[in-house]
C-alpha positions in Angstrom: -21.2 -21.1 -30.4 -20.0 -19.6 -33.7 -16.3 -19.2 -34.3 -13.9 -17.3 -36.6 -10.6 -18.8 -37.6 -7.5 -16.8 -36.7 -3.8 -17.6 -37.1 -0.5 -16.8 -35.4 3.0 -18.1 -35.4 1.8 -21.3 -33.7 -1.0 -22.1 -36.2 -4.7 -21.5 -36.6 -7.3 -21.5 -33.9 -11.0 -21.1 -33.5 -11.9 -17.8 -31.7 -15.5 -17.1 -30.5 -17.0 -15.0 -33.3 -18.3 -12.3 -31.0 -15.1 -12.0 -28.9 -13.0 -8.8 -29.2 -9.9 -10.7 -28.2 -8.0 -12.8 -30.7 -5.9 -15.9 -31.1 -2.9 -14.8 -29.1 -5.1 -13.8 -26.1 -7.0 -17.1 -26.3 -3.8 -19.1 -26.3 -2.5 -17.2 -23.2 -5.8 -17.7 -21.4 -5.5 -21.4 -21.9 -1.8 -21.5 -20.8 -2.1 -19.3 -17.7 -4.7 -20.5 -15.3 -2.9 -19.4 -12.3 -4.8 -17.1 -10.0 -8.1 -17.5 -11.9 -8.4 -13.7 -11.6 -8.5 -11.0 -14.2 -6.0 -8.2 -14.7 -6.5 -5.1 -12.5 -9.0 -2.6 -13.8 -6.6 0.3 -13.6 -3.9 -1.7 -15.4 -6.4 -2.3 -18.3 -7.2 1.4 -18.4 -3.5 2.2 -18.4 -2.9 -0.1 -21.3 -5.7 1.7 -23.2 -4.2 5.1 -22.4 -0.9 4.0 -23.8 -2.5 2.7 -27.0 -4.5 5.9 -27.3 -1.4 8.1 -26.9 0.6 6.0 -29.3 -2.1 6.3 -32.0 -2.3 10.0 -31.5 1.5 10.3 -31.7 1.8 8.1 -34.8 -1.0 10.1 -36.5 0.7 13.4 -35.7 3.9 12.3 -37.3 2.2 10.9 -40.4 2.6 7.2 -39.8 -1.0 6.3 -39.1 -4.0 7.2 -41.2 -6.5 9.6 -39.5 -9.5 7.3 -39.8 -7.6 4.4 -38.2 -6.3 6.7 -35.5 -9.9 7.9 -34.7 -11.2 4.4 -34.5 -8.4 3.3 -32.2 -8.8 6.4 -30.0 -12.6 5.7 -29.7 -12.0 2.1 -28.8 -9.4 3.1 -26.2 -11.8 5.7 -24.8 -14.5 3.1 -24.3 -12.0 0.9 -22.4 -10.8 3.8 -20.3 -14.5 4.4 -19.4 -14.8 0.8 -18.2 -16.3 -0.9 -21.2 -15.0 -4.2 -22.7 -13.1 -5.1 -19.6 -14.6 -8.6 -19.7 -12.6 -9.1 -22.9 -9.4 -8.9 -21.0 -9.3 -12.6 -20.0 -5.7 -13.3 -19.2 -4.5 -14.2 -15.8 -2.4 -11.4 -14.1 0.4 -13.9 -13.5 1.6 -15.0 -16.9 4.8 -16.0 -18.7 6.3 -13.9 -21.5 7.1 -10.6 -19.7 3.6 -9.4 -20.2 3.4 -10.0 -24.0 0.0 -11.7 -23.5 -1.4 -8.7 -21.7 -0.1 -6.4 -24.3 -1.6 -8.5 -27.1 -4.9 -8.8 -25.3 -5.1 -5.0 -25.4 -3.9 -4.8 -29.0 -6.5 -7.4 -30.1 -9.4 -6.0 -28.2 -8.7 -2.4 -29.4 -8.1 -3.6 -33.0 -11.4 -5.6 -33.2 -13.4 -2.7 -31.7 -11.8 -0.3 -34.1 -12.6 -2.6 -37.0 -16.2 -2.7 -35.8 -16.3 1.1 -35.6 -15.0 1.3 -39.2 -17.8 -1.0 -40.3 -15.8 -4.2 -40.6 -16.1 -7.6 -39.0 -14.1 -8.7 -36.0 -11.0 -10.6 -37.1 -10.5 -8.7 -40.4 -7.1 -7.3 -39.5 -6.6 -5.9 -43.0 -8.7 -2.9 -41.6 -6.9 -2.4 -38.3 -4.1 -4.8 -37.3 -3.2 -5.5 -33.7 0.5 -5.3 -34.3 0.9 -3.0 -37.3 -1.5 -0.3 -36.2 -2.4 -0.6 -32.5 1.1 -1.6 -31.4 2.9 0.7 -33.8 6.2 2.1 -32.4 5.8 -0.1 -29.3 7.0 -3.3 -27.7 5.7 -5.2 -24.7 8.9 -4.3 -23.1 8.1 -0.6 -22.9 4.3 -0.8 -22.8 4.0 -3.2 -19.8 6.4 -1.5 -17.4 4.9 1.9 -18.3 1.3 0.6 -17.7 2.5 -0.9 -14.4 3.9 2.5 -13.3 0.8 4.3 -14.4 -1.3 1.9 -12.4 0.8 2.5 -9.3 0.4 6.2 -9.7 -3.3 5.7 -9.7 -3.4 3.4 -6.7 -1.0 5.3 -4.3 -3.2 8.4 -3.9 -6.1 6.2 -2.8 -3.9 4.6 -0.1 -2.5 8.0 0.9 -6.1 9.4 1.3 -6.8 6.7 3.9 -3.4 7.1 5.6 -4.1 10.9 6.0 -7.4 10.1 7.5 -5.6 7.7 10.0 -3.1 10.5 10.8 -5.9 12.9 11.6 -7.8 10.4 13.7 -4.7 9.6 15.7 -4.0 13.3 16.2 -7.5 13.7 17.6 -7.0 10.8 20.0 -3.7 12.3 21.1 -5.5 15.5 22.1 -8.4 13.6 23.7 -6.2 11.4 25.8 -3.4 14.0 26.6 -4.3 14.3 30.3 -4.5 10.5 31.0 -1.5 9.1 32.8 -0.8 5.4 32.3 2.1 3.1 32.9 4.7 2.9 30.2 6.2 -0.5 29.5 9.4 -1.7 28.0 10.0 -5.3 27.1 6.5 -5.9 28.4 7.5 -4.9 31.9 6.5 -1.8 33.9 8.7 1.1 33.1 7.8 4.7 33.8 4.6 6.7 33.4 3.6 8.1 30.1 0.5 9.9 28.9 -1.9 8.0 26.7 -2.0 11.0 24.4 1.7 10.8 24.0 1.4 7.2 22.8 -1.2 8.1 20.2 0.9 11.2 19.2 3.8 8.8 18.5 1.5 6.6 16.3 0.5 9.7 14.3 4.2 10.6 13.9 5.2 7.3 12.4 2.2 7.4 10.1 3.2 10.9 9.0 6.6 9.5 8.0 4.9 6.7 6.0 2.8 9.3 4.2 6.0 11.3 3.3 7.7 8.1 2.1 4.8 7.1 -0.2 4.5 10.7 -1.6 8.2 10.7 -2.3 8.4 7.2 -3.8 5.9 8.1 -6.5 8.8 10.0 -8.2 10.5 6.6 -8.8 7.7 5.5 -11.1 7.1 8.7 -13.0 10.1 7.8 -15.1 9.0 5.5 -18.0 10.8 3.8 -20.9 8.2 4.4 -23.6 9.9 4.7 -26.9 12.6 2.3 -25.9 10.7 -0.6 -27.5 12.4 -4.0 -27.2 15.6 -3.4 -25.3 15.7 0.4 -24.9 17.4 1.1 -28.2 14.2 2.4 -29.8 14.2 -0.1 -32.7 11.1 0.3 -34.9 10.1 3.6 -33.2 10.3 6.7 -35.3 12.5 9.5 -33.8 9.6 11.9 -33.8 7.5 9.3 -32.0 10.3 8.8 -29.4 10.3 12.6 -28.8 6.6 13.0 -28.5 5.1 9.8 -26.9 5.7 10.5 -23.2 4.3 14.0 -23.4 1.2 12.8 -25.2 0.8 10.0 -22.7 1.0 12.4 -19.8 -1.7 14.5 -21.4 -3.9 11.5 -22.2 -3.6 9.9 -18.7 -3.5 13.2 -16.8 -0.5 11.8 -15.0 3.0 13.5 -14.8 5.4 11.2 -16.5 9.0 11.6 -17.6 11.0 9.7 -20.2 14.0 7.9 -18.8 17.4 9.5 -19.7 18.7 5.9 -20.2 16.0 3.8 -21.9 18.2 0.7 -21.8 18.6 1.0 -18.0 14.9 1.7 -17.6 14.0 -1.4 -19.6 16.5 -3.7 -17.8 16.1 -2.6 -14.2 13.0 -2.7 -12.0 14.4 -1.1 -8.8 11.7 1.5 -8.9 9.1 -1.1 -8.1 11.2 -2.5 -5.3 11.4 1.0 -3.8 7.6 1.4 -3.9 7.1 -2.0 -2.3 9.6 -1.1 0.4 7.7 2.0 1.3 4.4 0.1 1.4 6.0 -2.7 3.5 7.5 -0.2 5.9 4.1 1.3 6.4 2.6 -2.1 6.9 5.2 -2.9 9.6 4.2 0.3 11.4 0.5 -0.4 11.2 0.9 -3.9 12.5 3.0 -2.6 15.5 0.2 -0.1 16.3 -2.3 -2.9 16.0 -0.3 -5.0 18.4 -0.3 -2.1 21.0 -4.0 -1.6 20.7 -4.7 -5.3 21.3 -2.5 -5.3 24.4 -3.8 -2.1 25.9 -7.4 -3.3 25.4 -6.7 -6.8 26.6 -9.0 -8.3 29.2 -11.2 -6.5 29.6 -10.9 -7.6 33.3 -7.8 -9.8 33.4 -5.6 -7.9 31.0 -4.3 -4.3 30.7 -7.8 -2.9 30.2 -6.5 0.6 29.7 -8.5 1.3 26.6 -11.7 0.0 25.0 -11.9 -0.8 21.3 -15.3 -0.4 19.7 -17.2 -3.7 19.8 -17.8 -4.8 16.2 -19.0 -8.4 16.3 -19.3 -11.5 18.4 -16.0 -13.0 19.1 -16.8 -16.6 19.8 -19.2 -19.3 18.8 -18.9 -21.0 22.2 -18.0 -18.2 24.7 -21.0 -15.9 25.3 -20.3 -12.2 25.4 -16.7 -12.5 24.1 -15.7 -9.6 21.9 -12.4 -9.8 20.0 -10.2 -7.1 18.5 -11.0 -8.1 14.9 -10.1 -4.8 13.3 -6.5 -4.6 14.6 -6.3 -8.3 13.8 -7.2 -7.8 10.2 -4.9 -4.8 9.9 -2.0 -7.0 11.0 -3.1 -9.7 8.5 -3.0 -7.1 5.7 0.5 -6.2 6.9 1.7 -9.9 6.9 0.5 -10.3 3.3 2.2 -7.1 2.2 5.5 -8.2 3.8 5.2 -11.5 1.9 4.4 -9.7 -1.3 7.5 -7.5 -0.8 9.7 -10.6 -0.7 8.1 -11.8 -4.0 8.7 -8.4 -5.6 12.3 -8.3 -4.4 13.1 -11.7 -5.8 11.3 -11.1 -9.1 13.2 -7.8 -9.6 16.5 -9.5 -8.8 15.7 -12.4 -11.3 16.0 -10.3 -14.5 18.6 -11.3 -17.0 20.6 -9.0 -19.4 18.3 -6.7 -21.4 14.9 -7.6 -19.8 13.2 -8.7 -16.7 10.5 -11.2 -17.6 8.9 -11.3 -14.2 7.0 -8.0 -14.2 3.5 -9.7 -14.2 4.1 -11.2 -10.7 5.6 -7.9 -9.5 2.5 -6.1 -10.6 0.1 -8.7 -9.2 1.7 -8.4 -5.8 2.4 -4.7 -5.8 -1.1 -3.7 -6.9 -2.5 -6.0 -4.2 -0.2 -4.5 -1.5 -1.1 -0.9 -2.3 -4.8 -1.6 -2.6 -5.1 -3.7 0.5 -3.1 -1.2 2.5 -5.6 1.5 1.7 -8.6 -0.8 2.3 -7.1 -2.0 5.6 -6.5 1.5 6.8 -10.0 2.6 5.9 -11.6 0.0 8.2 -8.9 0.6 10.8 -9.9 4.3 11.0 -13.7 3.8 10.7 -14.2 0.7 12.8 -11.4 1.0 15.4 -9.4 4.2 15.9 -12.3 6.7 15.9 -14.2 4.7 18.5 -11.4 4.1 21.0 -12.2 5.2 24.6 -9.9 5.2 27.6 -10.4 3.7 31.1 -9.1 6.6 33.1 -9.3 5.1 36.6 -7.8 1.8 35.5 -4.8 3.7 34.0 -4.4 5.8 37.2 -4.6 2.7 39.5 -2.0 0.8 37.5 0.4 3.8 37.7 -0.1 4.3 41.4 0.4 0.7 42.2 3.4 0.2 40.0 6.9 -0.3 41.1 8.1 1.5 37.9 7.8 5.0 39.5 10.8 4.1 41.6 12.9 5.3 38.6 11.9 8.9 39.5 13.1 8.4 43.1 16.5 6.9 42.1 18.4 10.2 41.6 17.3 11.3 45.1 18.1 8.2 47.2 20.6 6.4 44.9 20.3 3.3 42.7 21.0 0.8 45.5 18.4 2.0 47.9 15.9 2.5 45.1 16.4 -1.1 43.9 15.9 -2.3 47.5 12.6 -0.5 47.7 11.5 -1.9 44.4 12.4 -5.4 45.4 10.5 -5.1 48.7 7.5 -3.6 47.0 7.3 -6.5 44.6 7.7 -9.1 47.4 5.3 -7.6 49.9 2.8 -5.8 47.7 3.3 -2.5 49.5 3.4 0.6 47.4 6.6 2.4 46.6 5.2 5.5 48.4 4.5 3.6 51.6 8.0 2.0 51.7 9.9 5.3 51.0 8.0 7.0 53.9 8.3 4.0 56.2 12.1 3.8 55.6 12.5 7.6 56.1 14.3 8.0 52.8 12.3 11.1 51.9 9.9 13.5 53.5 6.3 13.4 52.3 6.3 16.8 50.7 9.5 16.0 48.8 8.1 12.7 47.7 4.9 14.3 46.5 6.9 16.5 44.2 9.0 13.7 42.9 6.1 11.4 42.3 4.1 14.0 40.3 3.2 11.5 37.6 2.2 14.2 35.1 5.6 15.9 35.5 7.3 12.5 35.0 5.9 12.5 31.4 7.4 15.9 30.5 10.8 16.6 32.1 11.2 20.1 33.5 7.4 20.8 33.7 5.3 20.3 36.8 2.1 18.4 36.6 0.0 21.5 37.3 1.8 23.4 34.4 1.3 20.4 32.1 -2.5 20.2 32.7 -2.8 24.0 32.1 -0.7 23.6 28.9 
């Protein structure tokens, strides 16, 4: 392989001649072999958008020559369109507060701009990674801003899937609204509930998750571009400071606002913690729903067997015919991972010192994964599980009619002590609550029929006949 010689503060180093990255990128790639993965595609594009907006701004205020600005913008546009991503070779988890990622972008853009202007890669007298591409910037405002921009690109994708889930749950709530089943508390029989009510409740919690994620986006619209190293704006022209965020918003087509306190915005990463918390809360709710679906579909003959999940694949290499609830299982596993990521994000945000938090790379690695896997998990949850759920109507009906839980409705009419005695006897003998009430003469049959109207039990003040019409 042919090489070119580049130098930095450490010394000289051979860089592959055809590489668009440079010596600082190469050193970082050698130092950080952590995940063996590459930086997120949207993060790379966000870095290019920042460099493009900075070049435009520096040219507007007369600090960057027009021909250099054009070459930088062209190089950035190519990256934004998906080219040269293979040149971003640094592990997403890296030391140095993201300096390596920033320099990877600076070097790739610089060398591509040099090429555009007719020079050879590595001839930084034409376009310099620091002096031209990084003009008016610092890693400490570029990296957090790129992270926030990436989050603002990822959240809408997750929201799209959550809205599909909400709609699917609403449809099931309507489909199952006339199916009476036994409600359970602490895994024990409680009182009747409609299957549709359960699915409506699932849609309600997902609606809250959607609202949280929509709202939390505002936390990351506030960026510290122009603050440079510690938020004081050192080495950034005042005109650049005033223009950069507006230009970046236009370039990225994302609504961004400059922080009122750039020092605070450089020091503190609570916005990322807030995003992670919203994602984690959603994950907790999704896992709880998944738990319920596995329980209600358990069996199919020796469990609850109240609903059927769509069969997606064989469940065993040894037990013929066994089908497992693999989609709810994977949804819970996604949730477990998100919850763990949230702890990492929390500790990394807490670990900053003084004017900078050096641990943004691990925050971004985990937060991007959380948002992305949330959306991907929900997508398969909707398509391969929720939409195909069916109900076992007779099974639900039989469980209600043979349950002792309906004694709760009788309690106000015969008193708690007598009701408890009936329940105890029913459990011991296997007789139904209805049979025992009539046998003991506690209520007349007509009166008992009204009280044990299971549909009415699910909606106080409305008779079963009225509910079904409704």
